[in-house]
C-alpha positions, 0 to 999 in steps of 0.5 A: 622363336626364330631358327638359324634357318629363318635367319640365314635363309630369310633375314640375311638375304633381305638385309643384303637386298636392302644394303647391297654394300654389305655384300661388297664389303664382306666379299667372301664365301662363309660357311655356317655350321649350326648345331642343334634343333633348327640348325644345319649347314649353309653357305653365304656367298657375298661374291655374287650379285644375288642368290647369296645363301645356299644349303650345304657347304658349297665352294671354298670358304674364307671362314667357317662359323660354328655355333648352336642354333640357340646361341645363333638366335640369341646373338641375332636377337641381341640377347648374347654378345657375339664377342662374349660368345666367341671368347667363351667358345660358343661361337667359333670362327675357322680360321679366325679372321677378325676383320671378316668376323667384324664385317659379318657382325654388321650383317647379323646385327 
């Protein structure tokens, strides 16, 4: 089974390389705080040309995404609807920026 680390450090940069317009559209620093086994803390910085993902919470983020590793993987695999996860409190955004969350959803889909 994939983990948040695999998705954030591997799959997200691959998708951004394939679709650089997504980075330009998001154009923000986003922190990921993933709990549980396979979790960790990462920074996604789409304001840069490359090297978008780094370990740890670096820089001033526009939004922090908090989720468990298990739920993050389920969202990525399409087994958990992100809107339902957010409404049930499994997926949290601080501060809640619906526009940015929707752009992020394109990257994770």
